[in-house]
LUMRO-61948 format. One record per residue (C-alpha): x, z, y; chain; residue number from 1. Coordinates in pm, whole numbers, always signed. Layout:
N
X Z Y A NUM
...
//
This chain:
238
-1754 +3069 -4359 A 1
-1963 +2962 -4027 A 2
-2327 +2887 -4188 A 3
-2426 +2757 -3835 A 4
-2165 +2626 -3567 A 5
-2294 +2433 -3251 A 6
-2052 +2166 -3059 A 7
-2105 +2112 -2701 A 8
-2509 +2116 -2729 A 9
-2729 +2048 -2412 A 10
-3094 +2068 -2328 A 11
-3276 +1883 -2029 A 12
-3576 +1837 -1886 A 13
-3599 +1559 -1667 A 14
-3364 +1675 -1377 A 15
-3357 +2054 -1520 A 16
-3082 +2112 -1771 A 17
-3231 +2423 -1970 A 18
-2909 +2467 -2216 A 19
-2549 +2365 -2101 A 20
-2301 +2265 -2339 A 21
-2376 +2517 -2574 A 22
-2066 +2545 -2840 A 23
-2023 +2882 -3073 A 24
-2050 +2985 -3440 A 25
-2212 +3244 -3651 A 26
-2081 +3360 -3966 A 27
-2290 +3399 -4275 A 28
-2372 +3805 -4304 A 29
-2305 +3808 -3969 A 30
-2608 +3955 -3704 A 31
-2551 +3747 -3340 A 32
-2716 +3898 -3059 A 33
-2846 +3683 -2721 A 34
-2859 +3814 -2379 A 35
-2967 +3682 -2023 A 36
-3184 +3701 -1779 A 37
-3535 +3568 -1807 A 38
-3492 +3191 -1727 A 39
-3149 +3161 -1931 A 40
-3212 +2908 -2138 A 41
-3198 +3155 -2487 A 42
-3561 +2990 -2586 A 43
-3484 +2671 -2547 A 44
-3146 +2732 -2713 A 45
-3356 +2845 -3004 A 46
-3584 +2572 -2981 A 47
-3314 +2289 -2988 A 48
-3179 +2487 -3318 A 49
-3477 +2494 -3489 A 50
-3644 +2149 -3400 A 51
-3884 +2196 -3193 A 52
-3645 +2032 -2894 A 53
-3426 +1789 -2943 A 54
-3117 +1776 -2775 A 55
-3001 +1546 -2598 A 56
-2601 +1584 -2645 A 57
-2422 +1734 -2887 A 58
-2442 +1875 -3260 A 59
-2609 +2120 -3487 A 60
-2434 +2207 -3799 A 61
-2580 +2428 -4040 A 62
-2424 +2528 -4386 A 63
-2179 +2189 -4287 A 64
-2493 +1948 -4290 A 65
-2602 +1823 -3911 A 66
-2962 +1904 -3856 A 67
-2959 +1769 -3490 A 68
-3294 +1557 -3518 A 69
-3489 +1696 -3804 A 70
-3850 +1821 -3776 A 71
-3877 +2194 -3778 A 72
-4012 +2169 -4105 A 73
-3774 +1972 -4284 A 74
-3499 +2272 -4085 A 75
-3727 +2540 -4253 A 76
-3682 +2373 -4609 A 77
-3280 +2359 -4514 A 78
-3286 +2698 -4497 A 79
-3348 +2834 -4153 A 80
-3707 +3052 -4008 A 81
-3752 +3224 -3740 A 82
-3994 +3422 -3477 A 83
-4167 +3357 -3182 A 84
-4170 +3600 -2821 A 85
-4553 +3548 -2834 A 86
-4689 +3607 -3209 A 87
-4877 +3314 -3338 A 88
-5137 +3482 -3614 A 89
-5409 +3280 -3776 A 90
-5657 +3559 -3710 A 91
-5928 +3503 -3894 A 92
-5743 +3488 -4180 A 93
-5586 +3787 -4342 A 94
-5245 +3920 -4359 A 95
-5190 +3806 -4730 A 96
-5311 +3426 -4634 A 97
-5079 +3403 -4312 A 98
-4769 +3557 -4541 A 99
-4890 +3248 -4794 A 100
-4853 +2992 -4571 A 101
-4465 +3099 -4533 A 102
-4430 +3135 -4867 A 103
-4619 +2729 -4951 A 104
-4233 +2630 -4823 A 105
-4092 +2775 -5171 A 106
-4382 +2739 -5376 A 107
-4596 +2493 -5468 A 108
-4837 +2695 -5735 A 109
-5113 +2951 -5519 A 110
-5046 +3227 -5757 A 111
-4700 +3265 -5739 A 112
-4688 +3186 -5363 A 113
-4939 +3473 -5316 A 114
-4704 +3767 -5520 A 115
-4370 +3689 -5320 A 116
-4562 +3694 -5005 A 117
-4702 +4047 -5102 A 118
-4359 +4139 -5203 A 119
-4284 +4062 -4841 A 120
-4586 +4242 -4670 A 121
-4445 +4565 -4897 A 122
-4118 +4500 -4756 A 123
-4216 +4529 -4415 A 124
-4460 +4766 -4483 A 125
-4758 +4593 -4490 A 126
-4881 +4583 -4839 A 127
-5188 +4823 -4849 A 128
-5332 +4583 -4569 A 129
-5272 +4240 -4737 A 130
-5664 +4139 -4728 A 131
-5735 +4303 -4360 A 132
-5807 +4058 -4105 A 133
-5539 +3931 -3888 A 134
-5737 +4014 -3555 A 135
-5824 +4353 -3701 A 136
-5424 +4459 -3691 A 137
-5230 +4631 -3361 A 138
-4992 +4423 -3195 A 139
-4646 +4591 -3361 A 140
-4827 +4552 -3678 A 141
-4865 +4177 -3621 A 142
-4514 +4112 -3528 A 143
-4440 +4261 -3884 A 144
-4673 +3968 -4029 A 145
-4502 +3730 -3861 A 146
-4146 +3837 -3975 A 147
-4301 +3828 -4346 A 148
-4406 +3507 -4294 A 149
-4109 +3432 -4175 A 150
-3883 +3574 -4517 A 151
-4174 +3429 -4718 A 152
-4028 +3109 -4632 A 153
-3667 +3237 -4833 A 154
-3462 +3208 -4548 A 155
-3079 +3186 -4512 A 156
-3057 +3208 -4127 A 157
-3335 +3413 -3946 A 158
-3440 +3369 -3572 A 159
-3582 +3656 -3428 A 160
-3703 +3587 -3056 A 161
-3785 +3906 -2829 A 162
-3926 +4062 -3181 A 163
-3923 +4457 -2999 A 164
-4081 +4393 -2688 A 165
-4388 +4590 -2640 A 166
-4311 +4830 -2908 A 167
-4287 +5191 -2855 A 168
-3931 +5372 -2937 A 169
-4054 +5484 -3289 A 170
-4172 +5139 -3343 A 171
-3800 +5005 -3187 A 172
-3633 +5195 -3467 A 173
-3869 +5098 -3719 A 174
-3774 +4760 -3695 A 175
-3397 +4806 -3593 A 176
-3382 +4938 -4009 A 177
-3614 +4681 -4107 A 178
-3365 +4417 -3955 A 179
-3060 +4561 -4130 A 180
-3174 +4562 -4425 A 181
-3271 +4185 -4407 A 182
-2913 +4181 -4335 A 183
-2861 +4339 -4621 A 184
-3094 +4148 -4849 A 185
-2813 +3861 -4746 A 186
-2977 +3693 -4429 A 187
-2782 +3622 -4132 A 188
-2979 +3706 -3794 A 189
-2989 +3551 -3459 A 190
-3203 +3731 -3206 A 191
-3300 +3750 -2829 A 192
-3358 +4076 -2673 A 193
-3381 +4220 -2326 A 194
-3361 +4571 -2539 A 195
-3021 +4729 -2527 A 196
-3025 +4987 -2787 A 197
-3130 +4745 -3037 A 198
-2842 +4511 -2925 A 199
-2605 +4786 -2937 A 200
-2747 +4876 -3264 A 201
-2743 +4587 -3445 A 202
-2512 +4283 -3325 A 203
-2205 +4200 -3470 A 204
-2116 +3983 -3185 A 205
-2295 +3914 -2872 A 206
-2351 +3601 -2653 A 207
-2481 +3672 -2312 A 208
-2615 +3312 -2138 A 209
-2685 +3318 -1780 A 210
-2791 +2968 -1598 A 211
-2831 +2802 -1940 A 212
-2480 +2848 -1989 A 213
-2233 +3111 -2175 A 214
-2115 +3365 -1922 A 215
-1953 +3602 -2220 A 216
-1912 +3631 -2594 A 217
-1802 +3944 -2781 A 218
-1851 +4240 -2916 A 219
-2113 +4465 -2785 A 220
-1900 +4717 -2615 A 221
-1702 +4429 -2493 A 222
-2000 +4288 -2326 A 223
-2139 +4581 -2202 A 224
-1780 +4619 -2017 A 225
-1756 +4248 -1886 A 226
-1768 +4263 -1521 A 227
-1910 +3956 -1482 A 228
-2184 +4030 -1734 A 229
-2248 +4372 -1581 A 230
-2330 +4126 -1245 A 231
-2520 +3883 -1372 A 232
-2774 +4054 -1621 A 233
-2704 +4448 -1652 A 234
-2673 +4575 -1304 A 235
-2454 +4881 -1397 A 236
-2717 +5027 -1608 A 237
-2552 +5075 -1935 A 238
//
């Protein structure tokens, strides 16, 4: 069953077509990787699905309901959460306070929100630092807190925008394992990533974008061997 379905979605900025006629489906429980060169429209597509941009054309269905035009906070309440390419912490707040922000999407009492937020910090391995201020964390730790904040909203569909950028190989493997654990908990995942090791390790299906359009769709192996993908993006480096 498709949890997310896009029909002919287009997003324009003045004369620029950033996302052009995008159609695809994501099955519940799958992990979809989206790759492509810088400027291909990947993050704009995320923004458009999650309500930060309004699609000029097309329809976006989540669990059968058209969510095109809804504001991000309402889309979050529907069951969609995301992280951002550039980490956006509340630097003067503690880890637990940052994650409580996400938990308030589901809980209206502080104690319940705090307890659930702490569970998410423990899930990402940062429970012991719950009372540390965000600005005192390392960059990889901040990425984990942003992930915990997204999970605290109890999403059914999670968007991850280059969550592994800037991580060393050990940290990348930790994040791959964590994403597998999230999927195993029942969350469907769509992620943007340039690191092909992660794309190959995680994806059930891969979409390759180029100039705002879908260039190729298939399994990681199929996409890796597609001559058009190699020419446009991979450059024979896989």
